[in-house]
C-alpha positions as CSV (number, residue, x, y, z in Angstrom):
1,M,0.0,0.0,0.0
2,G,1.6,3.2,-1.1
3,Q,2.1,6.2,1.0
4,T,-0.6,8.9,0.9
5,Q,0.8,12.0,-0.8
6,P,0.5,15.2,1.2
7,K,-2.0,17.6,-0.2
8,P,-0.3,20.6,-1.8
9,R,-0.7,23.7,0.3
10,G,-2.2,26.7,-1.4
11,R,-0.1,29.7,-1.8
12,A,-0.7,32.3,0.9
13,P,-2.5,35.4,-0.4
14,V,-0.3,38.3,-1.4
15,V,-1.3,41.3,0.8
16,T,0.0,44.8,0.9
17,D,0.2,47.5,3.5
18,A,-2.8,49.1,1.9
19,D,-4.8,45.9,2.3
20,I,-3.9,45.8,6.0
21,R,-5.0,49.3,6.6
22,R,-8.2,48.9,4.6
23,V,-9.2,45.9,6.7
24,A,-8.1,47.6,9.9
25,R,-10.2,50.7,9.1
26,A,-13.2,48.6,8.3
27,L,-12.9,46.7,11.6
28,L,-12.5,49.9,13.5
29,V,-15.5,51.6,11.9
30,E,-17.8,48.5,12.1
31,H,-16.9,47.1,15.5
32,G,-14.9,49.7,17.4
33,P,-11.3,49.8,18.6
34,D,-11.6,46.7,20.8
35,A,-12.2,44.6,17.7
36,L,-9.0,45.9,16.1
37,S,-6.3,43.3,16.6
38,L,-3.6,41.8,14.3
39,R,-5.2,38.4,14.7
40,A,-8.6,39.7,13.5
41,I,-6.9,41.5,10.5
42,A,-5.0,38.4,9.6
43,R,-8.1,36.3,9.7
44,D,-9.9,38.7,7.3
45,L,-7.0,38.6,4.9
46,G,-6.6,34.9,5.1
47,I,-3.0,35.0,6.4
48,T,-1.3,34.2,9.7
49,A,-0.9,36.9,12.3
50,P,2.9,36.6,12.3
51,A,2.9,37.6,8.6
52,L,1.7,41.1,9.6
53,Y,4.9,41.7,11.6
54,R,6.6,42.3,8.3
55,Y,4.6,45.5,8.2
56,Y,3.9,46.5,11.8
57,K,5.8,45.8,15.0
58,S,2.7,45.8,17.1
59,R,-0.9,46.8,17.3
60,D,0.1,50.2,18.6
61,D,2.3,50.6,15.5
62,L,-0.6,49.9,13.3
63,L,-2.8,52.3,15.3
64,E,-0.3,55.0,14.8
65,S,-0.3,54.4,11.1
66,L,-4.1,54.6,11.0
67,R,-4.0,57.8,13.1
68,L,-1.7,59.5,10.5
69,E,-3.9,58.3,7.7
70,F,-7.0,59.7,9.3
71,C,-5.3,63.0,10.0
72,A,-4.2,63.2,6.4
73,D,-7.8,62.5,5.3
74,L,-9.1,65.3,7.5
75,A,-6.4,67.7,6.3
76,D,-7.3,66.9,2.6
77,E,-10.9,67.7,3.2
78,L,-10.2,70.9,5.0
79,T,-7.6,72.0,2.4
80,A,-10.1,71.3,-0.5
81,E,-12.8,73.3,1.3
82,I,-10.7,76.4,2.0
83,A,-9.2,76.4,-1.5
84,T,-12.6,77.6,-2.8
85,L,-12.9,80.5,-0.3
86,P,-11.7,84.1,-0.4
87,D,-8.1,84.7,0.9
88,D,-9.4,85.9,4.2
89,G,-8.0,84.5,7.4
90,A,-11.2,84.7,9.4
91,V,-13.4,83.2,6.7
92,Q,-11.0,80.3,6.3
93,F,-10.6,79.8,10.0
94,F,-14.3,79.5,10.6
95,A,-14.6,77.1,7.6
96,I,-11.9,74.9,9.1
97,C,-13.8,74.8,12.4
98,R,-17.0,73.8,10.6
99,G,-15.2,71.3,8.5
100,F,-13.6,69.8,11.6
101,R,-17.0,69.3,13.2
102,R,-18.5,67.9,10.0
103,W,-15.6,65.3,9.6
104,A,-15.9,64.3,13.2
105,L,-19.6,63.6,13.0
106,A,-19.2,61.7,9.7
107,H,-16.2,59.6,11.0
108,T,-16.9,59.1,14.7
109,S,-14.6,56.0,15.0
110,E,-11.7,57.7,13.3
111,Y,-12.3,60.8,15.4
112,T,-12.3,58.7,18.5
113,L,-9.0,57.1,17.6
114,V,-7.3,60.4,16.7
115,F,-8.7,62.8,19.3
116,A,-10.3,60.9,22.1
117,S,-8.4,57.6,22.8
118,P,-6.9,57.4,26.3
119,G,-3.4,56.3,26.6
120,T,-2.3,57.2,23.0
121,G,-0.2,60.2,24.0
122,R,-2.1,62.5,21.6
123,T,-2.8,65.3,24.0
124,A,-0.4,67.5,22.1
125,L,-2.1,67.2,18.7
126,M,-2.4,70.9,18.4
127,R,1.4,71.1,18.5
128,R,2.0,68.5,15.7
129,F,2.8,71.2,13.1
130,D,4.8,68.8,10.9
131,E,1.7,66.7,10.1
132,P,-1.0,67.6,7.5
133,F,-3.7,68.4,10.0
134,G,-1.4,70.5,12.1
135,R,-0.2,72.4,9.0
136,V,-3.8,73.3,8.1
137,F,-4.4,75.0,11.5
138,L,-0.9,76.5,11.4
139,A,-1.6,78.2,8.1
140,A,-5.0,79.5,9.3
141,A,-3.3,80.9,12.4
142,G,-0.6,82.6,10.3
143,R,-3.3,84.2,8.1
144,L,-5.2,85.5,11.0
145,L,-2.1,87.0,12.7
146,A,-1.0,88.6,9.4
147,T,-4.2,90.3,8.5
148,Y,-6.2,90.8,11.7
149,D,-5.5,92.7,15.0
150,I,-6.5,90.0,17.4
151,V,-8.2,91.1,20.6
152,T,-6.5,89.3,23.4
153,P,-7.1,89.2,27.2
154,P,-4.8,91.5,29.2
155,T,-1.6,89.8,30.2
156,D,-2.3,90.3,33.9
157,V,-5.4,88.0,33.7
158,I,-3.4,85.1,32.5
159,P,-2.9,82.7,35.5
160,G,0.8,82.8,36.5
161,E,0.9,79.1,36.8
162,L,0.2,78.8,33.0
163,R,2.8,81.2,31.8
164,E,5.8,78.9,31.6
165,D,3.7,76.4,29.5
166,L,2.4,79.2,27.3
167,V,5.9,80.6,26.7
168,L,7.0,77.2,25.6
169,F,4.1,76.8,23.2
170,Q,4.6,80.4,21.9
171,T,8.2,79.5,21.1
172,E,7.2,76.3,19.3
173,L,4.5,78.1,17.4
174,L,6.8,80.9,16.3
175,G,9.4,78.4,15.1
176,A,6.8,76.4,13.2
177,L,5.3,79.5,11.5
178,S,8.8,80.6,10.5
179,E,9.6,77.2,9.0
180,A,6.3,77.3,7.1
181,G,7.2,80.6,5.5
182,Q,4.4,82.5,7.2
183,K,5.2,86.2,7.1
184,F,3.8,88.3,9.9
185,P,5.2,90.5,12.7
186,A,6.5,88.2,15.4
187,E,5.3,90.6,18.1
188,K,1.7,89.9,17.1
189,L,2.1,86.4,18.6
190,D,2.3,87.6,22.2
191,L,1.4,85.7,25.3
192,G,-2.2,86.9,25.1
193,V,-2.7,85.5,21.6
194,T,-1.1,82.2,22.7
195,Y,-3.5,82.0,25.6
196,L,-6.5,82.8,23.4
197,M,-5.5,80.1,20.9
198,I,-5.5,77.5,23.6
199,Q,-8.9,78.6,24.8
200,I,-10.3,78.6,21.3
201,W,-9.0,75.0,20.7
202,A,-10.4,73.9,24.1
203,R,-13.9,75.2,23.2
204,L,-13.9,73.9,19.7
205,Y,-12.6,70.4,20.7
206,G,-14.9,70.3,23.7
207,H,-18.0,71.1,21.7
208,V,-17.2,68.6,18.9
209,T,-16.4,65.9,21.4
210,L,-19.6,66.4,23.4
211,E,-21.6,66.2,20.1
212,V,-19.7,63.1,18.8
213,F,-20.4,61.2,21.9
214,G,-23.9,62.5,22.6
215,N,-22.9,64.0,25.9
216,Y,-24.7,67.4,25.8
217,P,-26.2,68.2,29.2
218,I,-29.6,68.8,27.6
219,P,-31.3,67.3,24.5
220,L,-30.7,69.4,21.4
221,S,-32.8,69.0,18.3
222,N,-30.1,70.7,16.2
223,P,-26.7,71.0,17.8
224,E,-25.4,72.9,14.8
225,F,-27.1,76.1,16.0
226,L,-25.2,75.9,19.3
227,F,-22.0,75.2,17.4
228,D,-22.5,78.3,15.2
229,A,-23.4,80.4,18.3
230,M,-20.1,79.2,19.9
231,L,-18.1,80.2,16.8
232,A,-19.8,83.6,16.7
233,D,-18.9,84.2,20.3
234,L,-15.3,83.1,19.6
235,G,-15.2,85.5,16.7
236,R,-16.5,88.4,18.8
237,T,-14.0,87.6,21.6
238,A,-11.1,87.7,19.2
239,G,-12.3,90.7,17.3
240,L,-12.8,88.8,14.1
241,V,-16.5,89.7,13.8
242,S,-18.5,92.7,15.0
243,G,-21.7,92.7,17.1
């Protein structure tokens, strides 16, 4: 009786980095971050989990790649939107704020990973000027500083405990604006402007995050009206709009 010949093994599917990120994004959007594992991705692709280590050292490495991809997607949307607008710093700034909210509501899983995931070390996103998303906001800030006289809080109302942090951020921001070729009087980016920028980001981010997760303190039939009122208030505070 002859020996049974082993069945030939099928060739493993050829996968690319783009395939991996496509499946990872689908898992994230459909099932949330807890479902996103290298094993689950490998199963969907029909390969073994160790094969993914050719592309990513760990799950965290993959998440960082996805974060950068999502940031680039957001930046592309914002850039395309402001490209059609007048060359006015305030007009473009408010368009960026609205585009940021619109993207967050349309891509809640992606927004959660980039802006609201604990333990990812992303609390300094506003300072990532070398990434597409950071560059969009940096350019908007440069246009505002170059063309508007920003109304800022008096220096003496800035809490002393914050000044060292604000000076550090101010230095980083000046350096980034200079590297980006933004031309404006450096003295316009004083401590008051820096303080105001942090407050604007906190209000914008806070509003959008509350809306994304449905955490408003009261039911709102149309949260966009509250968002627009918040932007109008920011504009008046900074002297960008009258009334």
